[in-house]
Backbone as numpy.savetxt, mean C-alpha at the origin, in Angstrom:
# Nx Ny Nz CAx CAy CAz Cx Cy Cz
34.35 -19.85 -34.28 34.42 -19.68 -32.83 33.26 -20.38 -32.14
32.06 -20.24 -32.73 30.87 -20.88 -32.17 31.02 -22.39 -32.18
31.49 -22.95 -33.31 31.66 -24.40 -33.41 32.70 -24.88 -32.41
33.78 -24.10 -32.26 34.83 -24.47 -31.31 34.28 -24.54 -29.88
33.43 -23.56 -29.52 32.85 -23.55 -28.17 31.96 -24.76 -27.96
31.21 -25.13 -28.99 30.32 -26.27 -28.87 31.11 -27.56 -28.71
32.20 -27.70 -29.47 33.02 -28.92 -29.37 33.63 -29.05 -27.99
34.01 -27.91 -27.40 34.60 -27.96 -26.07 33.57 -28.34 -25.01
32.37 -27.84 -25.16 31.35 -28.04 -24.14 30.66 -29.39 -24.26
30.74 -30.00 -25.41 30.05 -31.27 -25.58 28.59 -31.06 -25.86
27.79 -32.07 -25.62 26.37 -31.96 -25.96 25.52 -32.73 -24.97
24.31 -32.19 -24.76 23.33 -32.90 -23.96 22.40 -33.71 -24.83
22.47 -33.51 -26.14 21.45 -34.10 -26.99 22.03 -35.02 -28.06
23.23 -35.51 -27.84 23.84 -36.41 -28.83 22.92 -37.60 -29.08
22.85 -37.97 -30.32 22.05 -39.14 -30.65 20.61 -38.83 -30.97
20.26 -37.52 -31.07 18.89 -37.19 -31.40 18.55 -37.76 -32.77
17.36 -38.29 -32.91 16.96 -38.99 -34.13 16.92 -38.06 -35.33
16.44 -36.86 -35.20 16.36 -35.92 -36.31 16.51 -34.53 -35.76
16.94 -33.57 -36.59 17.09 -32.20 -36.11 15.76 -31.65 -35.60
15.90 -30.80 -34.64 14.73 -30.12 -34.10 14.55 -28.83 -34.89
13.42 -28.69 -35.54 13.19 -27.51 -36.38 12.30 -26.52 -35.63
12.80 -25.27 -35.53 12.09 -24.20 -34.84 11.99 -22.99 -35.76
10.92 -22.26 -35.62 10.75 -21.01 -36.39 10.86 -19.82 -35.44
11.83 -18.93 -35.71 11.99 -17.74 -34.89 10.88 -16.74 -35.20
10.49 -15.98 -34.21 9.39 -15.04 -34.35 9.92 -13.65 -34.71
9.22 -12.97 -35.60 9.64 -11.61 -35.96 9.55 -10.67 -34.76
8.43 -10.72 -34.05 8.22 -9.92 -32.85 7.94 -10.86 -31.69
8.91 -10.98 -30.79 8.77 -11.89 -29.65 8.42 -11.10 -28.40
7.72 -11.77 -27.49 7.31 -11.15 -26.22 7.94 -11.94 -25.08
8.79 -11.28 -24.29 9.38 -11.94 -23.13 8.28 -12.26 -22.12
8.45 -13.37 -21.42 7.44 -13.80 -20.45 7.83 -13.45 -19.01
9.01 -12.89 -18.84 9.47 -12.57 -17.49 10.68 -11.67 -17.53
11.45 -11.68 -16.44 12.64 -10.83 -16.38 13.73 -11.32 -17.32
13.68 -12.59 -17.71 14.59 -13.15 -18.71 13.75 -13.76 -19.83
14.24 -13.68 -21.06 13.50 -14.32 -22.16 14.01 -15.74 -22.37
13.08 -16.63 -22.72 13.39 -18.03 -22.93 13.30 -18.36 -24.41
13.75 -19.57 -24.77 13.65 -20.00 -26.16 12.19 -20.09 -26.58
11.31 -20.49 -25.65 9.89 -20.57 -25.98 9.30 -19.20 -26.27
9.91 -18.13 -25.71 9.43 -16.78 -25.99 9.75 -16.34 -27.40
10.84 -16.85 -27.97 11.33 -16.31 -29.24 11.19 -17.27 -30.41
10.76 -18.51 -30.15 10.70 -19.51 -31.23 9.44 -20.35 -31.10
8.99 -20.90 -32.23 7.82 -21.77 -32.28 8.24 -23.14 -32.78
7.77 -24.18 -32.10 8.09 -25.56 -32.49 7.46 -25.88 -33.85
8.26 -26.51 -34.72 7.76 -26.91 -36.05 7.72 -28.43 -36.16
8.87 -29.06 -35.91 8.93 -30.53 -36.00 10.18 -31.02 -35.29
10.26 -32.35 -35.17 11.42 -32.94 -34.53 11.11 -33.49 -33.15
12.17 -33.67 -32.36 12.09 -34.29 -31.05 11.29 -33.41 -30.08
10.07 -33.83 -29.76 9.19 -33.05 -28.89 9.76 -32.96 -27.48
10.32 -34.05 -26.99 10.88 -34.03 -25.63 12.08 -33.09 -25.54
12.89 -33.04 -26.58 14.00 -32.12 -26.61 13.50 -30.67 -26.60
12.47 -30.41 -27.36 11.90 -29.07 -27.39 11.40 -28.66 -26.00
10.78 -29.56 -25.30 10.28 -29.25 -23.97 11.42 -28.88 -23.02
12.60 -29.52 -23.20 13.75 -29.17 -22.37 14.33 -27.81 -22.78
14.44 -27.61 -24.06 15.03 -26.37 -24.55 14.14 -25.15 -24.30
12.84 -25.36 -24.36 11.90 -24.24 -24.31 12.09 -23.39 -23.06
12.45 -24.00 -21.94 12.55 -23.26 -20.68 13.91 -22.59 -20.49
14.86 -22.79 -21.40 16.18 -22.20 -21.23 16.11 -20.67 -21.28
16.67 -20.03 -20.25 16.72 -18.56 -20.22 17.98 -18.11 -20.97
17.76 -17.29 -21.99 18.84 -16.93 -22.90 19.39 -15.53 -22.69
18.72 -14.72 -21.89 19.22 -13.36 -21.65 18.20 -12.54 -20.90
18.65 -11.38 -20.43 17.76 -10.48 -19.72 16.75 -9.88 -20.69
15.51 -9.79 -20.24 14.46 -9.18 -21.06 14.53 -7.67 -20.93
14.09 -6.94 -21.95 14.02 -5.48 -21.83 12.94 -5.07 -20.84
12.99 -3.82 -20.41 11.97 -3.30 -19.49 10.63 -3.23 -20.19
9.53 -3.21 -19.43 8.21 -3.10 -20.06 8.13 -1.90 -20.99
7.59 -2.12 -22.19 7.45 -1.05 -23.17 8.69 -0.81 -24.00
9.81 -1.51 -23.72 11.04 -1.35 -24.49 11.34 -2.63 -25.27
12.28 -2.56 -26.19 12.64 -3.70 -27.03 14.15 -3.85 -27.13
14.58 -5.05 -27.48 15.97 -5.31 -27.85 15.96 -6.17 -29.11
17.08 -6.21 -29.82 17.21 -7.09 -30.98 18.28 -8.13 -30.69
18.03 -9.34 -31.14 18.95 -10.45 -30.92 19.10 -11.22 -32.23
20.32 -11.56 -32.59 20.56 -12.29 -33.84 20.39 -13.79 -33.62
20.16 -14.49 -34.74 20.04 -15.96 -34.69 21.34 -16.56 -34.17
22.48 -16.00 -34.59 23.77 -16.52 -34.15 23.94 -16.38 -32.64
23.46 -15.27 -32.09 23.55 -15.07 -30.63 22.74 -16.13 -29.89
21.56 -16.44 -30.39 20.73 -17.46 -29.73 21.42 -18.81 -29.74
21.98 -19.18 -30.90 22.69 -20.47 -30.99 23.90 -20.48 -30.05
24.61 -19.36 -29.98 25.77 -19.29 -29.09 25.40 -19.48 -27.63
24.27 -18.91 -27.23 23.87 -19.03 -25.83 23.38 -20.43 -25.50
22.80 -21.10 -26.48 22.46 -22.51 -26.27 23.72 -23.35 -26.17
24.72 -23.03 -26.99 25.99 -23.76 -26.92 26.65 -23.57 -25.57
26.58 -22.34 -25.01 27.15 -22.08 -23.69 26.51 -22.94 -22.61
25.28 -23.36 -22.85 24.56 -24.19 -21.88 24.73 -25.69 -22.18
25.59 -25.99 -23.16 25.93 -27.39 -23.42 25.11 -28.07 -24.49
24.32 -27.32 -25.25 23.51 -27.92 -26.32 24.27 -27.88 -27.63
24.01 -28.85 -28.50 24.66 -28.96 -29.80 23.82 -28.21 -30.83
24.30 -27.07 -31.28 23.54 -26.26 -32.23 23.29 -27.00 -33.55
24.13 -28.03 -33.83 23.95 -28.77 -35.09 22.68 -29.61 -35.09
22.12 -29.85 -33.90 20.88 -30.62 -33.82 19.65 -29.72 -33.98
19.89 -28.41 -34.21 18.78 -27.46 -34.34 18.75 -26.88 -35.75
17.56 -26.70 -36.27 17.35 -26.00 -37.53 16.44 -24.82 -37.24
17.00 -23.61 -37.34 16.24 -22.41 -37.06 15.89 -21.72 -38.36
14.61 -21.43 -38.53 14.15 -20.65 -39.68 13.56 -19.34 -39.16
13.22 -18.46 -40.08 12.68 -17.18 -39.68 13.72 -16.09 -39.81
13.53 -14.96 -39.14 14.42 -13.81 -39.31 15.83 -14.06 -38.78
16.80 -13.42 -39.42 18.17 -13.48 -38.93 18.32 -12.68 -37.64
17.56 -11.60 -37.53 17.56 -10.76 -36.34 16.12 -10.59 -35.89
15.85 -10.89 -34.64 14.48 -10.77 -34.14 14.40 -9.70 -33.07
13.21 -9.14 -32.92 12.94 -8.10 -31.93 12.20 -8.71 -30.74
12.68 -8.42 -29.54 12.06 -8.94 -28.32 11.49 -7.77 -27.52
10.22 -7.85 -27.21 9.54 -6.81 -26.43 9.56 -7.20 -24.95
9.67 -6.20 -24.10 9.65 -6.45 -22.66 8.30 -7.01 -22.22
8.36 -7.91 -21.25 7.13 -8.53 -20.74 6.26 -7.47 -20.08
4.98 -7.48 -20.37 4.06 -6.53 -19.77 2.78 -7.22 -19.32
2.14 -6.61 -18.35 0.80 -7.02 -17.94 0.11 -5.78 -17.40
-1.17 -5.84 -17.26 -1.90 -4.69 -16.73 -3.09 -5.19 -15.93
-3.62 -4.30 -15.12 -4.82 -4.61 -14.34 -5.98 -3.81 -14.92
-7.11 -4.44 -15.12 -8.27 -3.77 -15.69 -8.71 -2.63 -14.79
-9.04 -1.49 -15.40 -9.44 -0.31 -14.63 -10.65 -0.61 -13.75
-11.58 -1.42 -14.23 -12.75 -1.77 -13.43 -12.39 -2.53 -12.18
-11.41 -3.43 -12.29 -10.96 -4.19 -11.12 -10.27 -3.28 -10.12
-9.48 -2.33 -10.62 -8.78 -1.39 -9.74 -9.79 -0.53 -8.99
-10.81 -0.04 -9.69 -11.83 0.80 -9.06 -12.60 0.02 -8.00
-12.94 -1.22 -8.29 -13.66 -2.04 -7.32 -12.81 -2.28 -6.07
-11.52 -2.55 -6.26 -10.61 -2.73 -5.12 -10.55 -1.47 -4.28
-10.43 -0.31 -4.94 -10.32 0.96 -4.25 -11.53 1.22 -3.36
-12.72 1.07 -3.91 -13.94 1.34 -3.16 -14.14 0.33 -2.03
-13.82 -0.93 -2.30 -13.99 -1.98 -1.28 -13.02 -1.76 -0.12
-11.77 -1.44 -0.44 -10.76 -1.27 0.60 -11.07 -0.03 1.45
-11.44 1.08 0.80 -11.74 2.30 1.54 -12.95 2.12 2.45
-13.97 1.40 1.96 -15.16 1.16 2.78 -14.81 0.32 4.00
-13.92 -0.64 3.83 -13.53 -1.49 4.97 -12.71 -0.71 5.99
-11.80 0.12 5.52 -10.95 0.88 6.43 -11.74 1.96 7.17
-12.65 2.64 6.46 -13.37 3.78 7.05 -14.67 3.39 7.71
-15.18 2.18 7.42 -16.41 1.73 8.04 -17.66 2.38 7.49
-17.61 2.86 6.25 -18.77 3.47 5.62 -18.67 3.29 4.11
-19.81 3.34 3.42 -19.82 3.13 1.97 -19.06 4.27 1.28
-18.25 3.90 0.28 -17.41 4.86 -0.43 -17.57 4.65 -1.93
-17.69 5.75 -2.66 -17.75 5.67 -4.12 -16.69 6.61 -4.71
-15.93 6.12 -5.68 -14.93 6.96 -6.34 -15.46 7.36 -7.71
-15.67 8.66 -7.90 -16.22 9.16 -9.15 -15.08 9.71 -10.01
-14.86 9.06 -11.14 -13.72 9.41 -12.00 -14.05 10.59 -12.89
-13.06 11.47 -13.06 -13.14 12.54 -14.04 -12.30 12.21 -15.27
-11.38 11.27 -15.09 -10.56 10.73 -16.19 -10.43 9.24 -15.93
-10.30 8.47 -16.99 -10.15 7.02 -16.84 -8.88 6.69 -16.08
-8.99 5.76 -15.14 -7.80 5.31 -14.43 -6.82 4.69 -15.43
-5.54 5.01 -15.33 -4.56 4.48 -16.29 -4.25 3.02 -16.02
-3.66 2.38 -17.01 -3.17 1.01 -16.88 -1.67 1.03 -17.13
-0.87 1.27 -16.08 0.58 1.37 -16.28 1.17 0.06 -16.77
2.13 0.12 -17.71 2.79 -1.12 -18.15 3.58 -1.73 -17.00
3.41 -3.02 -16.80 4.02 -3.70 -15.68 4.81 -4.90 -16.17
5.92 -5.21 -15.52 6.65 -6.42 -15.90 5.88 -7.67 -15.52
6.23 -8.77 -16.15 5.59 -10.04 -15.82 5.96 -10.46 -14.40
5.10 -11.24 -13.81 5.33 -11.72 -12.45 4.05 -11.68 -11.65
4.15 -12.03 -10.38 2.98 -12.04 -9.50 2.58 -10.61 -9.18
1.41 -10.21 -9.68 0.93 -8.84 -9.52 0.08 -8.70 -8.27
0.38 -7.66 -7.47 -0.41 -7.37 -6.28 -0.75 -5.89 -6.27
-2.04 -5.58 -6.16 -2.50 -4.20 -6.09 -2.85 -3.87 -4.64
-2.53 -2.66 -4.21 -2.89 -2.23 -2.86 -3.29 -0.77 -2.88
-4.08 -0.38 -1.89 -4.57 0.99 -1.76 -3.70 1.71 -0.74
-3.18 2.88 -1.12 -2.29 3.63 -0.22 -3.05 4.75 0.47
-2.76 4.93 1.78 -3.35 5.99 2.59 -2.23 6.87 3.15
-2.50 8.14 3.43 -1.49 8.96 4.12 -1.10 8.31 5.45
0.18 8.30 5.72 0.68 7.65 6.95 0.57 8.62 8.13
-0.67 8.88 8.54 -0.94 9.79 9.65 -2.03 9.20 10.52
-2.08 9.65 11.77 -3.12 9.17 12.68 -4.47 9.73 12.23
-5.53 8.97 12.49 -6.86 9.43 12.14 -7.42 8.68 10.95
-8.45 9.28 10.33 -9.12 8.67 9.18 -8.81 9.51 7.94
-8.23 8.86 6.93 -7.83 9.57 5.71 -8.33 8.80 4.50
-8.73 9.53 3.48 -9.10 8.91 2.21 -7.84 8.45 1.48
-7.93 7.38 0.69 -6.75 6.91 -0.05 -6.20 8.00 -0.96
-4.89 7.93 -1.22 -4.30 8.91 -2.14 -3.64 8.27 -3.36
-3.53 6.94 -3.40 -2.88 6.31 -4.56 -3.19 4.83 -4.61
-3.03 4.26 -5.79 -3.04 2.82 -5.99 -1.61 2.39 -6.28
-1.13 1.38 -5.56 0.24 0.89 -5.75 0.22 -0.48 -6.43
1.16 -0.66 -7.35 1.29 -1.90 -8.11 2.63 -2.54 -7.74
2.56 -3.75 -7.24 3.77 -4.50 -6.92 3.83 -5.77 -7.75
5.01 -6.08 -8.24 5.23 -7.30 -9.01 6.33 -8.08 -8.31
6.01 -9.31 -7.94 6.94 -10.15 -7.18 7.44 -9.43 -5.93
6.53 -8.67 -5.29 6.84 -8.01 -4.03 7.51 -6.65 -4.15
7.87 -6.22 -5.37 8.56 -4.95 -5.56 7.59 -3.90 -6.10
7.65 -2.68 -5.54 6.81 -1.59 -6.01 7.31 -1.13 -7.37
6.47 -1.20 -8.40 6.88 -0.82 -9.75 6.09 0.37 -10.29
4.95 0.72 -9.68 4.16 1.87 -10.14 3.22 2.31 -9.04
2.93 3.61 -9.02 1.93 4.17 -8.10 1.13 5.21 -8.87
-0.18 5.09 -8.84 -1.06 6.02 -9.57 -1.71 6.96 -8.55
-1.39 8.27 -8.59 -2.01 9.23 -7.66 -3.47 9.47 -8.03
-4.36 9.26 -7.09 -5.79 9.31 -7.38 -6.30 10.72 -7.62
-5.64 11.73 -7.07 -6.13 13.10 -7.20 -6.24 13.54 -8.66
-5.49 12.91 -9.55 -5.52 13.27 -10.96 -6.70 12.68 -11.71
-7.44 11.77 -11.05 -8.44 11.00 -11.80 -9.84 11.06 -11.21
-10.06 11.77 -10.12 -11.42 11.84 -9.61 -11.47 12.21 -8.14
-12.64 11.97 -7.54 -12.87 12.31 -6.13 -13.78 11.26 -5.51
-13.75 11.21 -4.18 -14.60 10.28 -3.44 -15.93 10.94 -3.09
-16.98 10.15 -3.08 -18.28 10.61 -2.59 -18.69 9.66 -1.47
-18.93 10.22 -0.29 -19.29 9.42 0.87 -19.91 10.31 1.93
-20.58 9.68 2.91 -21.15 10.40 4.04 -20.05 10.66 5.06
-19.94 11.90 5.53 -18.91 12.28 6.50 -19.56 13.08 7.62
-18.83 13.19 8.73 -19.32 13.92 9.90 -18.95 15.40 9.77
-19.93 16.26 10.00 -19.71 17.70 9.95 -20.22 18.35 11.24
-19.92 19.63 11.38 -20.43 20.42 12.50 -21.52 21.34 11.96
-22.80 20.95 12.02 -23.86 21.73 11.37 -23.92 23.19 11.84
-23.75 23.41 13.14 -23.90 24.75 13.70 -22.59 25.32 14.23
-21.49 24.65 13.95 -20.21 25.08 14.51 -20.04 24.59 15.94
-18.79 24.46 16.36 -18.47 23.99 17.71 -17.40 24.90 18.29
-17.63 25.50 19.46 -16.59 26.34 20.07 -15.35 25.51 20.43
-14.24 26.19 20.60 -13.03 25.51 21.04 -13.15 24.99 22.45
-12.41 23.94 22.74 -12.37 23.30 24.06 -13.75 22.82 24.50
-14.51 22.29 23.53 -15.85 21.77 23.81 -15.83 20.25 23.82
-16.44 19.65 24.83 -16.59 18.20 24.88 -17.72 17.82 23.92
-17.43 17.03 22.92 -18.38 16.75 21.85 -19.40 15.70 22.28
-20.68 16.01 22.04 -21.73 15.02 22.20 -22.56 14.99 20.92
-23.62 14.20 20.92 -24.41 14.02 19.70 -25.03 15.28 19.16
-25.26 16.28 20.00 -25.90 17.52 19.53 -24.97 18.36 18.66
-23.68 18.07 18.70 -22.72 18.86 17.94 -22.48 18.31 16.53
-23.00 17.11 16.27 -22.59 16.40 15.06 -23.72 16.21 14.07
-23.35 16.20 12.80 -24.28 15.88 11.73 -23.56 15.03 10.70
-24.32 14.37 9.83 -23.74 13.54 8.78 -24.29 14.04 7.45
-23.37 14.21 6.49 -23.77 14.74 5.18 -22.91 14.12 4.10
-23.53 13.82 2.95 -22.76 13.26 1.83 -22.00 14.39 1.15
-20.71 14.17 0.94 -19.85 15.18 0.33 -18.97 14.54 -0.75
-18.52 15.38 -1.66 -17.48 14.97 -2.61 -16.16 15.50 -2.08
-15.20 14.61 -1.86 -13.95 14.99 -1.21 -12.77 14.44 -2.01
-11.76 15.25 -2.16 -10.58 14.87 -2.92 -9.79 13.77 -2.20
-9.10 12.94 -2.96 -8.27 11.88 -2.34 -7.22 12.47 -1.40
-6.87 11.67 -0.39 -5.83 12.06 0.55 -6.25 13.03 1.62
-7.57 13.36 1.72 -8.03 14.30 2.74 -8.47 13.56 4.00
-8.38 14.28 5.12 -8.77 13.72 6.40 -10.26 13.92 6.63
-10.92 12.92 7.20 -12.35 12.99 7.51 -12.60 12.30 8.85
-13.84 12.43 9.33 -14.36 11.57 10.40 -15.54 10.84 9.77
-15.46 9.51 9.61 -16.47 8.80 8.84 -17.78 8.53 9.58
-17.74 8.41 10.90 -18.94 8.11 11.68 -18.94 8.94 12.96
-20.12 9.34 13.47 -20.17 10.15 14.69 -19.48 9.51 15.87
-19.57 8.18 15.99 -18.98 7.51 17.13 -17.49 7.75 17.28
-16.81 8.06 16.17 -15.36 8.28 16.23 -15.01 9.60 16.91
-15.98 10.54 16.99 -15.70 11.85 17.57 -16.36 12.06 18.93
-17.35 11.25 19.27 -18.05 11.44 20.54 -17.09 11.32 21.73
-17.25 12.24 22.69 -16.42 12.20 23.89 -15.07 12.86 23.74
-14.76 13.37 22.52 -13.50 14.08 22.31 -13.73 15.57 22.51
-12.67 16.33 22.57 -12.73 17.76 22.81 -12.12 18.51 21.64
-12.73 19.60 21.23 -12.18 20.42 20.14 -10.96 21.18 20.63
-9.90 21.17 19.82 -8.71 21.95 20.16 -8.94 23.44 19.88
-9.74 23.72 18.83 -10.03 25.09 18.42 -11.44 25.10 17.83
-12.04 26.27 17.61 -13.40 26.31 17.07 -13.51 25.63 15.71
-14.66 24.98 15.46 -14.96 24.35 14.19 -16.10 25.14 13.56
-15.91 25.62 12.34 -16.91 26.47 11.68 -18.15 25.68 11.32
-19.28 26.35 11.22 -20.53 25.71 10.83 -20.40 25.10 9.44
-20.80 23.84 9.33 -20.73 23.13 8.06 -19.39 22.52 7.74
-18.39 22.75 8.57 -17.04 22.23 8.30 -16.95 20.75 8.62
-16.05 20.08 7.90 -15.75 18.67 8.19 -15.05 18.56 9.54
-15.39 17.53 10.28 -14.60 17.22 11.47 -13.37 16.44 11.07
-12.28 16.72 11.76 -11.02 15.99 11.55 -10.44 15.65 12.91
-9.99 14.41 13.06 -9.46 14.00 14.36 -8.22 14.79 14.74
-7.48 15.31 13.74 -6.29 16.09 14.06 -6.64 17.39 14.75
-7.92 17.81 14.66 -8.36 19.04 15.33 -9.10 18.73 16.63
-9.10 17.45 17.02 -9.75 17.03 18.25 -8.72 16.37 19.15
-9.07 16.23 20.40 -8.22 15.49 21.32 -9.10 14.70 22.27
-8.55 13.62 22.76 -9.31 12.81 23.71 -9.64 13.63 24.94
-10.82 13.38 25.51 -11.21 14.09 26.73 -10.20 13.78 27.84
-9.94 14.78 28.67 -8.99 14.59 29.76 -9.52 13.55 30.74
-8.60 12.76 31.29 -9.00 11.81 32.34 -9.42 12.55 33.60
-8.81 13.70 33.81 -9.19 14.56 34.93 -9.31 15.98 34.39
-10.50 16.56 34.51 -10.71 17.93 34.05 -10.55 18.90 35.20
-10.18 20.12 34.87 -10.02 21.16 35.89 -11.33 21.32 36.67
-11.23 21.36 38.01 -12.39 21.49 38.87 -12.97 20.17 39.34
-12.47 19.04 38.78 -13.01 17.73 39.17 -12.51 17.32 40.55
-13.33 16.52 41.25 -12.91 15.94 42.53 -12.03 14.73 42.27
-10.94 14.63 43.00 -10.05 13.48 42.89 -9.67 13.03 44.29
-9.13 11.82 44.36 -8.60 11.32 45.63 -7.11 11.62 45.69
-6.69 12.34 46.69 -5.28 12.66 46.88 -4.66 11.61 47.78
-3.58 10.98 47.31 -2.88 9.95 48.07 -1.45 10.44 48.32
-1.11 10.61 49.60 0.24 11.04 49.96 0.95 9.87 50.62
2.07 9.46 50.02 2.82 8.30 50.52 4.18 8.75 51.01
4.56 8.22 52.16 5.88 8.49 52.72 6.32 7.30 53.54
7.24 6.50 53.01 7.65 5.28 53.70 6.48 4.32 53.77
6.17 3.87 55.01 5.06 2.94 55.20 3.74 3.66 55.45
3.78 5.00 55.43 2.59 5.80 55.73 1.90 6.21 54.43
0.58 6.11 54.42 -0.21 6.55 53.27 -1.43 7.31 53.77
-1.56 8.55 53.34 -2.69 9.40 53.73 -3.55 9.69 52.51
-4.88 9.65 52.73 -5.81 9.95 51.64 -6.71 11.11 52.03
-7.06 11.90 51.00 -7.96 13.03 51.23 -8.62 13.40 49.92
-9.71 14.16 50.01 -10.35 14.68 48.82 -9.65 15.96 48.39
-9.58 16.12 47.02 -8.91 17.32 46.50 -9.60 17.75 45.22
-9.30 18.98 44.81 -9.86 19.54 43.58 -8.74 19.75 42.56
-8.97 19.26 41.31 -7.97 19.43 40.25 -7.91 20.90 39.83
-6.71 21.42 39.69 -6.51 22.82 39.30 -6.12 22.96 37.83
-5.93 21.84 37.12 -5.68 21.88 35.68 -6.16 20.57 35.07
-6.10 20.45 33.77 -6.50 19.23 33.07 -5.31 18.28 32.95
-5.59 16.98 32.93 -4.49 16.02 32.79 -5.03 14.66 32.37
-4.13 13.91 31.75 -4.41 12.51 31.41 -3.72 11.61 32.41
-4.14 10.35 32.46 -3.48 9.38 33.33 -2.00 9.33 32.98
-1.17 9.35 34.00 0.28 9.34 33.81 0.91 10.71 33.85
0.11 11.77 33.68 0.65 13.12 33.71 0.65 13.68 35.13
1.36 14.80 35.31 1.41 15.48 36.59 0.19 16.40 36.70
-0.36 16.51 37.91 -1.56 17.31 38.13 -1.41 18.09 39.43
-1.76 19.38 39.38 -1.78 20.21 40.58 -3.17 20.14 41.20
-3.23 19.84 42.49 -4.52 19.72 43.19 -4.50 20.57 44.45
-5.70 20.90 44.92 -5.86 21.64 46.17 -6.69 20.79 47.12
-6.12 20.49 48.28 -6.80 19.63 49.26 -7.99 20.37 49.85
-9.13 19.67 49.84 -10.35 20.27 50.40 -10.21 20.29 51.93
-10.49 21.40 52.50 -10.39 21.54 53.96 -9.39 22.60 54.31
-8.09 22.37 53.97 -7.07 23.35 54.34 -6.48 24.07 53.12
-6.94 23.70 51.89 -6.53 24.36 50.65 -5.02 24.24 50.39
-4.39 23.27 51.01 -2.98 23.00 50.73 -2.86 22.42 49.32
-1.79 22.81 48.62 -1.62 22.37 47.23 -0.51 21.33 47.12
-0.76 20.36 46.24 0.19 19.28 46.00 0.25 19.00 44.49
1.38 18.50 44.04 1.53 18.06 42.64 1.86 16.57 42.66
1.06 15.80 41.95 1.29 14.35 41.91 0.99 13.79 40.53
1.08 12.49 40.44 0.86 11.78 39.18 -0.54 11.19 39.17
-1.25 11.36 38.04 -2.62 10.85 37.92 -2.58 9.36 37.63
-3.37 8.60 38.42 -3.56 7.17 38.16 -5.06 6.93 38.09
-5.45 5.70 37.65 -6.85 5.39 37.51 -7.58 5.59 38.83
-8.80 6.08 38.74 -9.61 6.28 39.94 -10.65 7.34 39.82
-10.34 8.58 39.51 -8.96 9.07 39.39 -8.34 9.39 40.74
-7.05 9.13 40.85 -6.31 9.46 42.06 -5.07 10.23 41.65
-4.61 11.08 42.54 -3.36 11.80 42.35 -2.40 11.34 43.44
-1.30 10.72 43.06 -0.38 10.13 44.02 0.83 11.04 44.18
1.10 11.40 45.43 2.27 12.21 45.76 3.22 11.33 46.55
4.42 11.16 46.09 5.38 10.27 46.77 6.64 11.05 47.13
């Protein structure tokens, strides 16, 4: 059957001066998602140019990383015949059945650790050290273009990384959760004496202290990130600050003086007023006009002004 297929397909190598002799490998290693003749055989003698053409031929799908398949010599010859090559011009020695291992690669743990600390320091704006309690693993990866990236919780604010992701040829193939292998040590912002709720934060409320913190936790890395914000609820003495427990200061605070603008057609009236609640620009605000204590509700715009239309 094999000879019949070859006769039908013809040959790309007719007229070769001497047979090409190759030695099959007992344990072959695939170089990619498909294994090639160069992965499973070693050149011995014969037409070097022919070998260079044959070497790149993809003969089948490679097994997954860490797994193996077995392929017979007859199967290899048949697949070359399917591609138009004359098996009679080849002399294969070695095992009748060979084992092919899935292509693998790994990233050195030291390189992964350096990437992790460098990336976290850049994102958080402060020096970061990851102290391992167990060696970072080296997951088996398929062959291809390897890209490592540091993963953070997808939330607003400042968060420590929670995993290292491994992508090969753009596809995510492994993720290592950092919580299993150590903790971060870095300087973080704390509340040395505690902060009452609804407090506008200034420098007297903040301290910086080096702490060991588990991966994936929220922090405030520098005092500047919290200055001018307001606490949503009390912060205990010595506790870490977290932006999720803070909010931006109101553009207009209750009791503040604002300009009241009343518009009607082509008429526009302005007066001084007092804010009766807190609000940000764009929100509605209740104000009391100074003088007659009349109350109006309008929209806050920069100034601050409250516009009633």
